N, C-alpha and C positions, 0 to 999 in steps of 0.2 A: 218632868218625870217620866219615864217612859212607861207605857201600858203594861201592867203585869209586874211592876216591880214596886208596887204599894206595900206588900208583905216584906216583913224584915226578918231574914234568918240569920241572927246573929251566931248560931252555932256552926255554921259553914264558914270556911275561910275565903270564899270568893263570891262574887256576885252571881245571884241566881233568879230565875223567874219560874213561876208555876203557870203554865197555859194548859188548859183542858185536863187538869189533874196530872200531868207530866211535868217534872222538875227539869229545867234547863239551866246550864252554867253559862253564864253570860260573858263574852270574851269580844274584843275588839282588835282590828288590825288598823294601824294609821300607816299610811304609807304615800309617797309622793309619785308612786309609778303610774303611768297613764293606760293602765291594763284594763279589762273588764274583771268584774269581781270573781267569777270562776277561776280565771287565771291567777288571780293574785292568792286566792286561798289555797288552790292547789300548789302553788309555788312556795307558799309560807309553809304548808304542811310537808312538803318535801325536805325543807331545811331543817325541820325539827330535828333535834339530837346531834346535828352534826359537829356542834362546838363543843358538846361533852366530849365525842370522840377525841377532838383535838385536845383538849385539856388533859384527857386520860393519857393520849400519846406524849404530851409533853412532860406529864407527871411522872409516869412510869417507865416509858421507854427512853427518856431523854435525861433521866434525874432531875427533874425540875421540881418536884415535890420535896426534895431533901434540899433544904437551905444551908449553905455552908458556913453561915455566920449569924451573929447576933445584931450585926450592923446593917441598916436598912439599904444603905448603898451598895455595899457588897452584894447583898441578895438581890438588889435591883438588877445588878450587872448580870449575875448569874442567871436571872429569870429572861433578861433581853437575850444572853447566848442561847438560851434554851429555844426562845422563840425563833430566832435567826437559824439555828440549826434545824427545827422543824420545817422553816422556809426552805432550806437548802434542800433537805431530804426530800420534800415534796415536789421541788423543782426537778430533782434527780429523777425521782420516778416518772414525772410527766414527761421530760424530755427525753432522757436518754434510754429509759428502760421500756420494755413493750408493755402493752395493756394488761397483762397477768400480773405485773408487779404493783400497779397502781393502788390496789386496795390492801396491799400489805403492811403490816406494822413494821416498825423501826427494830423491833426484837428479831423479827423474820428476816428482814434484810441483813442484820447484824450476823445471823447464823448461816445464811445462804450466799451472802455476798462480801461481806466486810471481813469477817474473821474466818477465813478459810486459810488452810495451811498452804504456804507458798514462799517463794525465795523473790526479794526485790534486789535486782542487781543495778547498779549503776557503772555504766561502761562506755566510754567514747562520748560522753554527752547524751547517751541514751538510758532510758529507764525501761528495764525489762523485767517482767514480771513472771515467774516461772511457775507453772501449776503441774501437780501431778498428771500424768498422762490419762486421758479420757474423763477429766474431771468435768461433771455436768455444769458447770458454772462458764467454762471456758467460752462457749458459743454466746451466752449473755454478755460477756465482756467484751468480746468483738464486736457484737451488735451495737452496744452502748458506745463504745469506742467510736465506731463509725459515725453515729448520730451526732456526737460531741464534735467531731472533726468538721461534719458539715455544716453546723452552726456556724464555725468559725471561718468558713469559706475555704477551707481546704480539703480536699478529697482524701479518701483513705490511702494510706500509704504504707 
């Protein structure tokens, strides 16, 4: 038994200890990282809350919170598609878009990049996306296209 844990506070839903008339919540971090203690605690505290943001994004931004069926297998497939979609959006934001887009949610991307008025034209084995003149997203599209082409080993063309 750790010193100071002799008292039992059944009314509190977490382990706690009172030392010098101050009550502390007792928590622990178990890790296999070979870092010093302060670095592990800083890293752990920085990660706090990130999974909740990802779940919120999957449920509200990618419709993962509304299951399409009462059958487990169909709902599992729906959830896996949602997870894959979030991974692809995150990859797109990381690789092809500039730094200012990385913290944006899928709703923002949908509003500013995906659901914009334009015309898609297939002509002579080419894909042409026509936007209105002076559309502010045009520069972003061109920069993203260049980054994606460089990943494939081809230069801008």
